[in-house]
Each structure stands twice: as structure tokens, then as C-alpha cells.
DOLOKE-385358 format. One record per residue (C-alpha): residue number from 0; residue in one letter; x, y, z. Coordinates in Angstrom, 2 decimals. Layout:
<atoms>
<resi = NUM | resn = a | u = X | v = Y | w = Z>
...
</atoms>
This chain:
<atoms>
<resi = 0 | resn = m | u = -77.67 | v = 54.80 | w = -142.92>
<resi = 1 | resn = s | u = -78.77 | v = 52.73 | w = -139.72>
<resi = 2 | resn = t | u = -77.60 | v = 49.52 | w = -138.51>
<resi = 3 | resn = s | u = -80.72 | v = 47.67 | w = -138.82>
<resi = 4 | resn = k | u = -80.87 | v = 49.18 | w = -142.40>
<resi = 5 | resn = i | u = -77.57 | v = 47.78 | w = -143.77>
<resi = 6 | resn = t | u = -78.35 | v = 44.69 | w = -141.84>
<resi = 7 | resn = s | u = -81.78 | v = 44.44 | w = -144.14>
<resi = 8 | resn = v | u = -79.70 | v = 45.31 | w = -147.26>
<resi = 9 | resn = f | u = -76.97 | v = 43.04 | w = -146.59>
<resi = 10 | resn = l | u = -79.58 | v = 40.16 | w = -146.09>
<resi = 11 | resn = t | u = -81.61 | v = 40.97 | w = -149.12>
<resi = 12 | resn = l | u = -78.30 | v = 40.90 | w = -151.15>
<resi = 13 | resn = l | u = -77.31 | v = 38.00 | w = -149.53>
<resi = 14 | resn = l | u = -80.55 | v = 35.71 | w = -149.93>
<resi = 15 | resn = g | u = -80.63 | v = 37.02 | w = -153.87>
<resi = 16 | resn = f | u = -77.25 | v = 35.67 | w = -154.62>
<resi = 17 | resn = l | u = -78.02 | v = 32.24 | w = -153.18>
<resi = 18 | resn = g | u = -81.36 | v = 32.52 | w = -155.48>
<resi = 19 | resn = g | u = -79.00 | v = 33.44 | w = -158.08>
<resi = 20 | resn = v | u = -76.27 | v = 30.36 | w = -157.44>
<resi = 21 | resn = v | u = -79.09 | v = 27.58 | w = -157.35>
<resi = 22 | resn = l | u = -80.53 | v = 28.93 | w = -160.93>
<resi = 23 | resn = y | u = -76.87 | v = 29.43 | w = -162.19>
<resi = 24 | resn = f | u = -76.25 | v = 25.66 | w = -161.60>
<resi = 25 | resn = l | u = -79.68 | v = 24.43 | w = -163.52>
<resi = 26 | resn = t | u = -78.32 | v = 26.43 | w = -166.28>
<resi = 27 | resn = m | u = -81.39 | v = 28.77 | w = -166.38>
<resi = 28 | resn = p | u = -80.97 | v = 31.91 | w = -168.47>
<resi = 29 | resn = l | u = -80.34 | v = 34.88 | w = -166.77>
<resi = 30 | resn = p | u = -80.02 | v = 33.05 | w = -163.46>
<resi = 31 | resn = w | u = -78.72 | v = 36.16 | w = -161.36>
<resi = 32 | resn = i | u = -82.04 | v = 38.54 | w = -161.61>
<resi = 33 | resn = f | u = -84.21 | v = 35.72 | w = -161.70>
<resi = 34 | resn = g | u = -82.97 | v = 33.69 | w = -158.59>
<resi = 35 | resn = s | u = -82.93 | v = 36.73 | w = -157.11>
<resi = 36 | resn = l | u = -86.55 | v = 37.73 | w = -158.04>
<resi = 37 | resn = l | u = -87.95 | v = 34.29 | w = -156.56>
<resi = 38 | resn = i | u = -86.39 | v = 34.06 | w = -153.49>
<resi = 39 | resn = i | u = -87.23 | v = 38.05 | w = -152.17>
<resi = 40 | resn = g | u = -90.30 | v = 38.15 | w = -154.10>
<resi = 41 | resn = g | u = -91.46 | v = 34.63 | w = -152.03>
<resi = 42 | resn = l | u = -89.92 | v = 36.25 | w = -148.94>
<resi = 43 | resn = s | u = -91.59 | v = 39.85 | w = -149.21>
<resi = 44 | resn = l | u = -94.78 | v = 37.76 | w = -149.27>
<resi = 45 | resn = w | u = -94.07 | v = 35.95 | w = -146.27>
<resi = 46 | resn = g | u = -93.49 | v = 39.01 | w = -144.61>
<resi = 47 | resn = r | u = -91.55 | v = 37.95 | w = -141.68>
<resi = 48 | resn = l | u = -87.93 | v = 39.23 | w = -142.69>
<resi = 49 | resn = k | u = -87.46 | v = 42.94 | w = -143.96>
<resi = 50 | resn = l | u = -85.77 | v = 43.14 | w = -146.76>
<resi = 51 | resn = t | u = -84.88 | v = 46.41 | w = -148.98>
<resi = 52 | resn = i | u = -83.34 | v = 47.35 | w = -151.41>
<resi = 53 | resn = p | u = -82.06 | v = 51.17 | w = -151.35>
<resi = 54 | resn = q | u = -82.66 | v = 53.51 | w = -154.29>
<resi = 55 | resn = n | u = -79.56 | v = 54.98 | w = -155.17>
<resi = 56 | resn = v | u = -77.81 | v = 51.40 | w = -155.43>
<resi = 57 | resn = r | u = -80.97 | v = 50.36 | w = -157.40>
<resi = 58 | resn = q | u = -80.01 | v = 53.37 | w = -159.75>
<resi = 59 | resn = a | u = -76.59 | v = 52.92 | w = -159.66>
<resi = 60 | resn = m | u = -77.05 | v = 48.83 | w = -161.14>
<resi = 61 | resn = l | u = -79.51 | v = 50.14 | w = -163.75>
<resi = 62 | resn = a | u = -76.77 | v = 52.51 | w = -165.28>
<resi = 63 | resn = v | u = -74.53 | v = 49.59 | w = -165.24>
<resi = 64 | resn = l | u = -77.04 | v = 47.36 | w = -166.93>
<resi = 65 | resn = g | u = -77.96 | v = 50.19 | w = -169.25>
<resi = 66 | resn = v | u = -73.79 | v = 50.50 | w = -170.30>
<resi = 67 | resn = l | u = -73.96 | v = 47.08 | w = -171.00>
<resi = 68 | resn = l | u = -77.38 | v = 47.15 | w = -173.18>
<resi = 69 | resn = g | u = -75.74 | v = 50.15 | w = -175.03>
<resi = 70 | resn = s | u = -72.61 | v = 48.11 | w = -175.90>
<resi = 71 | resn = g | u = -75.06 | v = 45.63 | w = -178.15>
<resi = 72 | resn = f | u = -74.81 | v = 48.75 | w = -180.35>
<resi = 73 | resn = t | u = -72.23 | v = 47.63 | w = -183.11>
<resi = 74 | resn = p | u = -71.26 | v = 49.81 | w = -186.05>
<resi = 75 | resn = h | u = -72.45 | v = 46.93 | w = -188.28>
<resi = 76 | resn = g | u = -75.78 | v = 47.05 | w = -186.47>
<resi = 77 | resn = a | u = -77.30 | v = 49.46 | w = -188.81>
<resi = 78 | resn = d | u = -77.22 | v = 46.85 | w = -191.90>
<resi = 79 | resn = n | u = -80.03 | v = 45.50 | w = -190.75>
<resi = 80 | resn = l | u = -82.14 | v = 48.60 | w = -190.17>
<resi = 81 | resn = g | u = -84.31 | v = 48.80 | w = -193.41>
<resi = 82 | resn = q | u = -85.84 | v = 45.80 | w = -191.88>
<resi = 83 | resn = w | u = -86.54 | v = 47.70 | w = -188.51>
<resi = 84 | resn = v | u = -89.20 | v = 49.52 | w = -189.89>
<resi = 85 | resn = y | u = -91.37 | v = 46.83 | w = -190.79>
<resi = 86 | resn = t | u = -91.33 | v = 45.81 | w = -187.29>
<resi = 87 | resn = l | u = -91.36 | v = 49.14 | w = -185.25>
<resi = 88 | resn = g | u = -94.63 | v = 49.76 | w = -187.79>
<resi = 89 | resn = s | u = -95.98 | v = 47.02 | w = -186.45>
<resi = 90 | resn = i | u = -95.67 | v = 47.45 | w = -183.09>
<resi = 91 | resn = p | u = -98.70 | v = 50.05 | w = -182.74>
<resi = 92 | resn = f | u = -100.78 | v = 47.52 | w = -184.31>
<resi = 93 | resn = m | u = -99.63 | v = 45.31 | w = -181.54>
<resi = 94 | resn = v | u = -100.73 | v = 47.56 | w = -178.71>
<resi = 95 | resn = l | u = -104.05 | v = 47.75 | w = -180.01>
<resi = 96 | resn = a | u = -104.66 | v = 44.36 | w = -180.47>
<resi = 97 | resn = q | u = -103.46 | v = 43.70 | w = -177.29>
<resi = 98 | resn = i | u = -105.36 | v = 46.34 | w = -175.35>
<resi = 99 | resn = f | u = -108.73 | v = 45.24 | w = -177.20>
<resi = 100 | resn = c | u = -108.32 | v = 41.26 | w = -176.74>
<resi = 101 | resn = c | u = -107.41 | v = 41.96 | w = -173.25>
<resi = 102 | resn = q | u = -110.37 | v = 44.57 | w = -172.40>
<resi = 103 | resn = i | u = -112.61 | v = 41.62 | w = -174.25>
<resi = 104 | resn = l | u = -110.93 | v = 38.97 | w = -171.33>
<resi = 105 | resn = l | u = -111.40 | v = 41.05 | w = -168.35>
<resi = 106 | resn = l | u = -114.61 | v = 42.02 | w = -169.05>
<resi = 107 | resn = v | u = -115.26 | v = 38.44 | w = -168.27>
<resi = 108 | resn = i | u = -113.12 | v = 37.80 | w = -165.76>
<resi = 109 | resn = m | u = -112.88 | v = 40.60 | w = -163.56>
<resi = 110 | resn = r | u = -116.71 | v = 42.18 | w = -164.31>
<resi = 111 | resn = k | u = -116.74 | v = 43.11 | w = -160.43>
<resi = 112 | resn = y | u = -113.90 | v = 45.67 | w = -161.12>
<resi = 113 | resn = n | u = -114.90 | v = 48.79 | w = -162.29>
<resi = 114 | resn = f | u = -113.51 | v = 49.94 | w = -166.51>
<resi = 115 | resn = p | u = -110.81 | v = 52.24 | w = -165.26>
<resi = 116 | resn = t | u = -109.06 | v = 48.70 | w = -163.06>
<resi = 117 | resn = r | u = -109.45 | v = 46.15 | w = -166.19>
<resi = 118 | resn = f | u = -108.25 | v = 49.02 | w = -168.56>
<resi = 119 | resn = f | u = -105.06 | v = 49.85 | w = -167.06>
<resi = 120 | resn = g | u = -104.77 | v = 46.48 | w = -165.76>
<resi = 121 | resn = g | u = -105.04 | v = 45.07 | w = -169.16>
<resi = 122 | resn = a | u = -102.39 | v = 47.70 | w = -170.68>
<resi = 123 | resn = a | u = -99.20 | v = 46.22 | w = -170.77>
<resi = 124 | resn = g | u = -97.00 | v = 49.31 | w = -170.33>
<resi = 125 | resn = g | u = -94.90 | v = 50.55 | w = -167.48>
<resi = 126 | resn = l | u = -96.04 | v = 49.45 | w = -163.93>
<resi = 127 | resn = l | u = -95.94 | v = 53.12 | w = -162.59>
<resi = 128 | resn = e | u = -97.50 | v = 54.90 | w = -165.18>
<resi = 129 | resn = m | u = -100.52 | v = 52.25 | w = -165.51>
<resi = 130 | resn = t | u = -100.83 | v = 51.97 | w = -161.85>
<resi = 131 | resn = l | u = -101.08 | v = 56.38 | w = -161.64>
<resi = 132 | resn = m | u = -103.58 | v = 56.29 | w = -164.69>
<resi = 133 | resn = a | u = -106.14 | v = 53.78 | w = -162.48>
<resi = 134 | resn = r | u = -105.83 | v = 56.14 | w = -159.55>
<resi = 135 | resn = e | u = -106.18 | v = 59.48 | w = -161.73>
<resi = 136 | resn = n | u = -109.45 | v = 57.79 | w = -162.86>
<resi = 137 | resn = g | u = -111.04 | v = 56.56 | w = -160.29>
<resi = 138 | resn = g | u = -109.37 | v = 52.63 | w = -160.51>
<resi = 139 | resn = d | u = -108.45 | v = 50.25 | w = -157.84>
<resi = 140 | resn = d | u = -104.57 | v = 51.25 | w = -158.25>
<resi = 141 | resn = r | u = -103.80 | v = 48.39 | w = -155.90>
<resi = 142 | resn = a | u = -105.59 | v = 46.03 | w = -158.31>
<resi = 143 | resn = v | u = -103.64 | v = 47.23 | w = -161.62>
<resi = 144 | resn = m | u = -100.05 | v = 47.27 | w = -159.35>
<resi = 145 | resn = v | u = -100.48 | v = 43.69 | w = -158.46>
<resi = 146 | resn = l | u = -101.59 | v = 42.55 | w = -162.29>
<resi = 147 | resn = h | u = -98.57 | v = 44.21 | w = -163.71>
<resi = 148 | resn = t | u = -96.31 | v = 42.93 | w = -161.01>
<resi = 149 | resn = l | u = -97.53 | v = 39.24 | w = -161.35>
<resi = 150 | resn = r | u = -97.42 | v = 39.96 | w = -165.23>
<resi = 151 | resn = i | u = -93.69 | v = 40.96 | w = -165.22>
<resi = 152 | resn = f | u = -93.38 | v = 38.16 | w = -162.82>
<resi = 153 | resn = l | u = -94.67 | v = 35.57 | w = -164.52>
<resi = 154 | resn = i | u = -92.96 | v = 36.78 | w = -168.09>
<resi = 155 | resn = v | u = -89.74 | v = 36.88 | w = -166.69>
<resi = 156 | resn = l | u = -90.50 | v = 33.31 | w = -165.14>
<resi = 157 | resn = l | u = -91.78 | v = 31.56 | w = -168.42>
<resi = 158 | resn = v | u = -89.97 | v = 33.24 | w = -171.20>
<resi = 159 | resn = p | u = -86.54 | v = 31.75 | w = -169.68>
<resi = 160 | resn = l | u = -87.79 | v = 28.40 | w = -169.09>
<resi = 161 | resn = y | u = -89.33 | v = 28.35 | w = -172.48>
<resi = 162 | resn = f | u = -85.74 | v = 28.88 | w = -174.10>
<resi = 163 | resn = r | u = -84.25 | v = 26.82 | w = -171.51>
<resi = 164 | resn = i | u = -87.08 | v = 24.08 | w = -171.90>
<resi = 165 | resn = f | u = -87.86 | v = 24.04 | w = -175.42>
<resi = 166 | resn = e | u = -84.68 | v = 25.73 | w = -177.13>
<resi = 167 | resn = g | u = -82.20 | v = 24.31 | w = -174.96>
<resi = 168 | resn = y | u = -80.55 | v = 27.60 | w = -174.76>
<resi = 169 | resn = t | u = -77.99 | v = 28.13 | w = -172.01>
<resi = 170 | resn = p | u = -76.54 | v = 31.22 | w = -170.42>
<resi = 171 | resn = s | u = -73.36 | v = 31.32 | w = -171.80>
<resi = 172 | resn = s | u = -73.13 | v = 35.04 | w = -173.55>
<resi = 173 | resn = i | u = -72.65 | v = 36.93 | w = -170.66>
<resi = 174 | resn = n | u = -70.22 | v = 34.79 | w = -168.78>
<resi = 175 | resn = s | u = -68.06 | v = 34.46 | w = -172.30>
<resi = 176 | resn = t | u = -67.78 | v = 37.91 | w = -173.92>
<resi = 177 | resn = t | u = -67.08 | v = 39.96 | w = -170.79>
<resi = 178 | resn = g | u = -64.37 | v = 40.23 | w = -168.57>
<resi = 179 | resn = g | u = -62.42 | v = 41.45 | w = -165.21>
<resi = 180 | resn = l | u = -61.74 | v = 44.75 | w = -164.11>
<resi = 181 | resn = i | u = -58.14 | v = 44.51 | w = -165.22>
<resi = 182 | resn = d | u = -58.96 | v = 43.54 | w = -168.71>
<resi = 183 | resn = l | u = -60.33 | v = 46.64 | w = -169.27>
<resi = 184 | resn = s | u = -58.13 | v = 49.53 | w = -170.76>
<resi = 185 | resn = l | u = -57.85 | v = 53.32 | w = -168.90>
<resi = 186 | resn = l | u = -59.49 | v = 54.27 | w = -172.25>
<resi = 187 | resn = d | u = -62.23 | v = 51.63 | w = -172.27>
<resi = 188 | resn = m | u = -62.66 | v = 52.07 | w = -168.29>
<resi = 189 | resn = g | u = -63.38 | v = 55.84 | w = -169.07>
<resi = 190 | resn = l | u = -65.49 | v = 55.30 | w = -171.73>
<resi = 191 | resn = l | u = -67.80 | v = 53.02 | w = -169.66>
<resi = 192 | resn = v | u = -67.80 | v = 55.16 | w = -166.46>
<resi = 193 | resn = g | u = -68.17 | v = 58.39 | w = -168.66>
<resi = 194 | resn = a | u = -71.07 | v = 56.93 | w = -170.43>
<resi = 195 | resn = a | u = -72.88 | v = 55.71 | w = -166.92>
<resi = 196 | resn = l | u = -72.06 | v = 59.25 | w = -164.90>
<resi = 197 | resn = f | u = -72.70 | v = 61.24 | w = -168.14>
<resi = 198 | resn = g | u = -75.98 | v = 59.40 | w = -169.24>
<resi = 199 | resn = y | u = -77.10 | v = 59.18 | w = -165.54>
<resi = 200 | resn = l | u = -76.82 | v = 63.14 | w = -165.06>
<resi = 201 | resn = g | u = -77.98 | v = 63.99 | w = -168.02>
<resi = 202 | resn = g | u = -81.37 | v = 61.72 | w = -168.56>
<resi = 203 | resn = k | u = -81.94 | v = 63.28 | w = -165.14>
<resi = 204 | resn = l | u = -81.49 | v = 66.66 | w = -166.50>
<resi = 205 | resn = t | u = -83.80 | v = 66.40 | w = -169.40>
<resi = 206 | resn = h | u = -86.49 | v = 64.46 | w = -167.34>
<resi = 207 | resn = l | u = -85.86 | v = 61.29 | w = -169.67>
<resi = 208 | resn = p | u = -87.83 | v = 58.20 | w = -168.61>
<resi = 209 | resn = a | u = -86.58 | v = 55.78 | w = -166.70>
<resi = 210 | resn = h | u = -83.15 | v = 58.00 | w = -166.76>
<resi = 211 | resn = a | u = -81.10 | v = 55.76 | w = -164.88>
<resi = 212 | resn = i | u = -81.01 | v = 53.47 | w = -166.96>
<resi = 213 | resn = m | u = -82.02 | v = 54.64 | w = -170.65>
<resi = 214 | resn = g | u = -79.37 | v = 57.98 | w = -170.09>
<resi = 215 | resn = p | u = -76.71 | v = 55.27 | w = -169.83>
<resi = 216 | resn = f | u = -77.67 | v = 52.86 | w = -172.55>
<resi = 217 | resn = i | u = -78.06 | v = 56.04 | w = -174.86>
<resi = 218 | resn = c | u = -74.67 | v = 57.13 | w = -174.18>
<resi = 219 | resn = s | u = -73.19 | v = 53.83 | w = -174.30>
<resi = 220 | resn = a | u = -75.08 | v = 53.08 | w = -177.66>
<resi = 221 | resn = l | u = -73.54 | v = 55.95 | w = -179.08>
<resi = 222 | resn = v | u = -69.61 | v = 55.20 | w = -178.06>
<resi = 223 | resn = h | u = -70.10 | v = 51.67 | w = -179.22>
<resi = 224 | resn = y | u = -72.06 | v = 52.33 | w = -182.44>
<resi = 225 | resn = m | u = -69.08 | v = 54.87 | w = -183.11>
<resi = 226 | resn = g | u = -66.56 | v = 52.11 | w = -182.74>
<resi = 227 | resn = l | u = -64.58 | v = 53.85 | w = -179.96>
<resi = 228 | resn = t | u = -64.71 | v = 51.19 | w = -177.88>
<resi = 229 | resn = t | u = -66.05 | v = 47.29 | w = -177.96>
<resi = 230 | resn = a | u = -65.51 | v = 46.85 | w = -174.18>
<resi = 231 | resn = e | u = -68.73 | v = 45.78 | w = -171.57>
<resi = 232 | resn = p | u = -68.89 | v = 46.13 | w = -167.91>
<resi = 233 | resn = p | u = -66.67 | v = 43.34 | w = -165.85>
<resi = 234 | resn = y | u = -68.79 | v = 40.34 | w = -165.35>
<resi = 235 | resn = a | u = -68.70 | v = 40.48 | w = -161.51>
<resi = 236 | resn = l | u = -70.25 | v = 44.16 | w = -161.48>
<resi = 237 | resn = i | u = -72.93 | v = 42.85 | w = -164.15>
<resi = 238 | resn = v | u = -74.04 | v = 39.54 | w = -161.72>
<resi = 239 | resn = f | u = -74.16 | v = 41.78 | w = -158.79>
<resi = 240 | resn = a | u = -76.37 | v = 44.40 | w = -161.05>
<resi = 241 | resn = q | u = -78.60 | v = 41.70 | w = -162.10>
<resi = 242 | resn = i | u = -78.91 | v = 40.37 | w = -158.31>
<resi = 243 | resn = v | u = -80.00 | v = 44.00 | w = -157.45>
<resi = 244 | resn = v | u = -82.52 | v = 44.77 | w = -159.71>
<resi = 245 | resn = g | u = -84.33 | v = 41.25 | w = -159.43>
<resi = 246 | resn = a | u = -84.03 | v = 41.61 | w = -155.63>
<resi = 247 | resn = s | u = -85.57 | v = 45.34 | w = -155.99>
<resi = 248 | resn = l | u = -88.53 | v = 43.45 | w = -158.32>
<resi = 249 | resn = g | u = -88.82 | v = 41.13 | w = -155.39>
<resi = 250 | resn = t | u = -89.25 | v = 43.47 | w = -152.76>
<resi = 251 | resn = r | u = -92.31 | v = 45.17 | w = -154.90>
<resi = 252 | resn = f | u = -94.37 | v = 42.37 | w = -153.10>
<resi = 253 | resn = t | u = -94.06 | v = 43.46 | w = -149.39>
<resi = 254 | resn = g | u = -97.24 | v = 44.39 | w = -148.06>
<resi = 255 | resn = y | u = -99.30 | v = 42.54 | w = -150.22>
<resi = 256 | resn = s | u = -101.33 | v = 40.33 | w = -148.54>
<resi = 257 | resn = i | u = -101.19 | v = 36.63 | w = -149.71>
<resi = 258 | resn = r | u = -105.14 | v = 36.53 | w = -150.20>
<resi = 259 | resn = r | u = -105.02 | v = 39.43 | w = -152.70>
<resi = 260 | resn = i | u = -101.97 | v = 37.79 | w = -154.81>
<resi = 261 | resn = k | u = -104.25 | v = 34.33 | w = -154.79>
<resi = 262 | resn = k | u = -107.51 | v = 36.50 | w = -155.74>
<resi = 263 | resn = l | u = -105.35 | v = 38.10 | w = -158.83>
<resi = 264 | resn = f | u = -103.03 | v = 35.71 | w = -160.16>
<resi = 265 | resn = f | u = -104.96 | v = 33.20 | w = -162.21>
<resi = 266 | resn = k | u = -106.33 | v = 36.70 | w = -164.06>
<resi = 267 | resn = s | u = -102.84 | v = 37.73 | w = -164.17>
<resi = 268 | resn = f | u = -101.87 | v = 34.40 | w = -165.30>
<resi = 269 | resn = v | u = -105.04 | v = 34.49 | w = -168.24>
<resi = 270 | resn = i | u = -103.45 | v = 37.95 | w = -169.66>
<resi = 271 | resn = t | u = -99.74 | v = 37.13 | w = -169.49>
<resi = 272 | resn = c | u = -100.99 | v = 34.16 | w = -171.49>
<resi = 273 | resn = l | u = -103.06 | v = 36.30 | w = -173.82>
<resi = 274 | resn = l | u = -100.49 | v = 38.78 | w = -174.27>
<resi = 275 | resn = l | u = -97.48 | v = 36.22 | w = -174.90>
<resi = 276 | resn = s | u = -99.79 | v = 34.42 | w = -177.99>
<resi = 277 | resn = i | u = -100.21 | v = 37.77 | w = -179.55>
<resi = 278 | resn = a | u = -96.78 | v = 38.90 | w = -179.10>
<resi = 279 | resn = a | u = -95.69 | v = 35.27 | w = -180.98>
<resi = 280 | resn = g | u = -98.33 | v = 35.48 | w = -183.50>
<resi = 281 | resn = f | u = -96.46 | v = 38.93 | w = -184.74>
<resi = 282 | resn = a | u = -93.47 | v = 37.67 | w = -183.99>
<resi = 283 | resn = f | u = -94.09 | v = 34.73 | w = -186.11>
<resi = 284 | resn = v | u = -95.96 | v = 36.59 | w = -189.02>
<resi = 285 | resn = l | u = -93.04 | v = 39.82 | w = -189.13>
<resi = 286 | resn = w | u = -90.44 | v = 36.82 | w = -189.26>
<resi = 287 | resn = k | u = -91.59 | v = 35.11 | w = -192.13>
<resi = 288 | resn = i | u = -92.04 | v = 38.35 | w = -193.93>
<resi = 289 | resn = t | u = -88.94 | v = 40.13 | w = -192.81>
<resi = 290 | resn = g | u = -86.50 | v = 36.91 | w = -192.27>
<resi = 291 | resn = i | u = -85.19 | v = 39.25 | w = -189.11>
<resi = 292 | resn = q | u = -84.92 | v = 35.95 | w = -185.82>
<resi = 293 | resn = y | u = -88.15 | v = 34.81 | w = -184.77>
<resi = 294 | resn = y | u = -86.21 | v = 34.42 | w = -181.31>
<resi = 295 | resn = a | u = -85.54 | v = 38.55 | w = -181.55>
<resi = 296 | resn = l | u = -88.90 | v = 39.49 | w = -182.47>
<resi = 297 | resn = l | u = -90.40 | v = 37.65 | w = -180.12>
<resi = 298 | resn = l | u = -88.42 | v = 39.11 | w = -177.12>
<resi = 299 | resn = a | u = -88.64 | v = 42.76 | w = -178.52>
<resi = 300 | resn = f | u = -92.43 | v = 42.63 | w = -178.47>
<resi = 301 | resn = v | u = -93.05 | v = 40.12 | w = -175.33>
<resi = 302 | resn = p | u = -94.61 | v = 42.92 | w = -172.71>
<resi = 303 | resn = g | u = -91.78 | v = 41.72 | w = -169.53>
<resi = 304 | resn = g | u = -89.85 | v = 44.71 | w = -169.33>
<resi = 305 | resn = m | u = -87.38 | v = 46.28 | w = -171.56>
<resi = 306 | resn = i | u = -84.32 | v = 45.56 | w = -168.89>
<resi = 307 | resn = e | u = -85.22 | v = 42.05 | w = -167.89>
<resi = 308 | resn = m | u = -86.04 | v = 41.10 | w = -171.96>
<resi = 309 | resn = s | u = -82.76 | v = 42.66 | w = -173.28>
<resi = 310 | resn = l | u = -81.20 | v = 40.89 | w = -170.47>
<resi = 311 | resn = i | u = -82.25 | v = 37.35 | w = -172.24>
<resi = 312 | resn = a | u = -81.54 | v = 38.70 | w = -175.36>
<resi = 313 | resn = l | u = -77.66 | v = 39.03 | w = -174.61>
<resi = 314 | resn = a | u = -77.34 | v = 35.72 | w = -172.19>
<resi = 315 | resn = l | u = -78.86 | v = 33.94 | w = -175.34>
<resi = 316 | resn = n | u = -76.87 | v = 35.38 | w = -177.96>
<resi = 317 | resn = i | u = -79.71 | v = 37.68 | w = -179.70>
<resi = 318 | resn = d | u = -79.26 | v = 41.05 | w = -180.96>
<resi = 319 | resn = v | u = -79.94 | v = 43.21 | w = -178.05>
<resi = 320 | resn = g | u = -80.47 | v = 46.81 | w = -179.89>
<resi = 321 | resn = f | u = -83.09 | v = 44.65 | w = -181.82>
<resi = 322 | resn = v | u = -84.54 | v = 43.99 | w = -178.86>
<resi = 323 | resn = t | u = -83.81 | v = 46.92 | w = -176.69>
<resi = 324 | resn = t | u = -85.02 | v = 49.18 | w = -179.56>
<resi = 325 | resn = h | u = -88.32 | v = 47.52 | w = -180.21>
<resi = 326 | resn = a | u = -89.07 | v = 46.85 | w = -176.23>
<resi = 327 | resn = i | u = -88.30 | v = 50.83 | w = -175.50>
<resi = 328 | resn = f | u = -90.30 | v = 52.00 | w = -178.82>
<resi = 329 | resn = r | u = -93.43 | v = 49.64 | w = -177.34>
<resi = 330 | resn = a | u = -93.65 | v = 50.81 | w = -174.01>
<resi = 331 | resn = f | u = -93.68 | v = 54.12 | w = -175.18>
<resi = 332 | resn = m | u = -96.68 | v = 53.37 | w = -177.73>
<resi = 333 | resn = v | u = -98.49 | v = 52.26 | w = -174.63>
<resi = 334 | resn = i | u = -98.02 | v = 54.75 | w = -172.64>
<resi = 335 | resn = l | u = -99.26 | v = 57.10 | w = -175.88>
<resi = 336 | resn = i | u = -101.83 | v = 54.67 | w = -177.01>
<resi = 337 | resn = a | u = -103.54 | v = 54.05 | w = -173.80>
<resi = 338 | resn = p | u = -105.05 | v = 57.22 | w = -172.28>
<resi = 339 | resn = a | u = -106.17 | v = 58.21 | w = -175.93>
<resi = 340 | resn = l | u = -108.06 | v = 55.40 | w = -176.57>
<resi = 341 | resn = y | u = -109.01 | v = 55.07 | w = -172.92>
<resi = 342 | resn = s | u = -110.88 | v = 58.26 | w = -173.09>
<resi = 343 | resn = v | u = -112.67 | v = 57.14 | w = -176.74>
<resi = 344 | resn = l | u = -113.67 | v = 54.19 | w = -174.54>
<resi = 345 | resn = l | u = -114.87 | v = 56.21 | w = -171.85>
<resi = 346 | resn = k | u = -117.07 | v = 58.42 | w = -173.90>
<resi = 347 | resn = i | u = -118.39 | v = 55.27 | w = -175.75>
<resi = 348 | resn = r | u = -119.49 | v = 53.57 | w = -172.64>
<resi = 349 | resn = t | u = -121.29 | v = 57.08 | w = -171.40>
<resi = 350 | resn = m | u = -122.84 | v = 57.15 | w = -174.40>
<resi = 351 | resn = t | u = -124.17 | v = 53.99 | w = -174.41>
<resi = 352 | resn = h | u = -125.27 | v = 54.21 | w = -170.72>
<resi = 353 | resn = e | u = -123.28 | v = 51.24 | w = -169.99>
<resi = 354 | resn = k | u = -122.14 | v = 50.30 | w = -165.94>
</atoms>
């Protein structure tokens, strides 16, 4: 790695850390990932500084977060699995509702864009997957990428603010439940490192989606669910991992013109509000039916990214296993449903000769 590249990485991490410090003292939930995202995202749009996070560093820190999120699965976590049937079973219906409502909305506010752009821009799945699908079907992949990047950015911004301002939650859970490296026994350290390494390599070999975090997450969940350990990664490492992930999200804005962001910001904001409203509605109904904590359901259904929502759940002492499992299933259902639904709607449009 060249000296200039090392300098860029160091500058990115330093600025991300400073952003996290500010939000930490403001007692915002998820300050490290949120603070680094804000400052790096803003500076990336400015374009005067060369900011970057190497892919291997990002993947290593995703593995750390995967192990952390997997620690949310405990032996007594299966007590309420019977209720998960209702909540998991409702996700396909919520995904369909979100896609259809977004299409109606985008037909009004994005009429100048073609159908593939509107469809995949309004399907709240993985940013990379929806962007690639838009490109393959003749859509404006750059517009789709901006829409989804802004959606994730806005949800990561709005959800913690909601909990902080209206619910009075403060970020105490991660800090209070994780310790330092010296607090880990050799057995605990071996199990955590093993979960990260074997999970990462296993996920890569089996072509697991998002293998850098999903592999370690699965291994850590199994280790913790079996009661082999209750340990979590050291707090300092968790903070560093969040800064890296937040900064890497912020660097996505590199190369975007501010004019293009302004053009799509309002559209993305309206889409985000619609998606949040539908998620909140489903969460409220299922809370009444199952009695599962409303805030757990809300974070499980919000299309803001599995990592971000699960970390918010951890910071707010909400069932991480529940949120993570539902967030993964929701993302899977979007990737499964969106292409099939697109083909059906495209045939209908062709038959009706709609532009």
C-alpha cells in the first residue's frame, strides 16, 4: 500500500472517529457508525479530500460485527420461537405492500424515469442487487444506487433520532455489556476468533450472500446458542468496527454530484417515509397480535440494512437475534420477490401498451 493510500485511510478513520466522538457526547444511539457516516458522507460529497476504506479492512470489521450480532442468540432465546412464525410469515406480505405502494408513488414523482429505474429504485432490498438488476433491465443504475444509498442514510439517521428524541433511549447496552481484551478467557477468545475466521472462510467458500458478516454471524450464533460462551468482542474493537463500517458507507457518496443528490433527495425522502410507515403499521398490528415488543418488530421490519438495524437493537437492549433474523429474511424476500414481480408487471405493461 502506497504512502498516499495509507494517509487517505488514516485521515478517513480519524475523521470518522471525530464524528463518532461528537455524537457519543450527544448521547445518540449508535454514535460511532452514525457519526462516521455523517462526516465522511458529507466530505465525500464535497470531493476535496481523498477518503477511502480498504475492502479487506471493511470485511475484517464486518466479521467482528457478525460475531457481535451472533452473540445475541442465547440458549433461552428459543422460548418465543413459536411467535416468530407469525412475524416471519407476515414479511412477504409487507414486502409486496412496500413494493406496490412505492411503485404507485414513484409513478407520480419519477414519471420521467423509465419503468426499470422506478421499480428497482422502489424495491427496498440490497443496494448492490437492486442496482445490478436495474442495469440489466435497461434502467438508470446510477439513479437507483443514489436512491438506495440515500434511503439507507436517511433510515440510519431517522431511526436513532426517533428513539433518542421520542423514546428517551441512550446508547448504554454495547458499552456496558462488552469488556476489554484482558476480560476474555483463552477459551472465549478462541471461540470468538474461530467464529470469525471459520465463518468468513466458510461463507466465502459456500458463496453465502454478504459472507464477510453472515458467515461469522452464523458461527457466532451457533456457539452462543449452544451455551459454549457468553463472551463478546472487546468494546474498543466494536467501536473501531463501527467507525470503519460507517465511514465505508459514507465513501459511497464519492463521485456523486451534489446536483444529482439534490435532484433525488426529496424522492428518496418520500420513499423512505412511505417504507417506514408501512413497516410501522405491520409492527403495530403484529405487536397487538403476538405481544412481541413493538420496537423489536419495528427494527426487524425497517428496510435500513441488517447491520445498522441490528446494531441499533443491540445499543437499545432490544432482542438482537429477533431483529437480525427478520432483517435477513426480509432482505431475502425482496431479492426473491422483486425479479419475479418485475417480470409479471412488465408483461402486463407490454399487453396494455403502457409506456
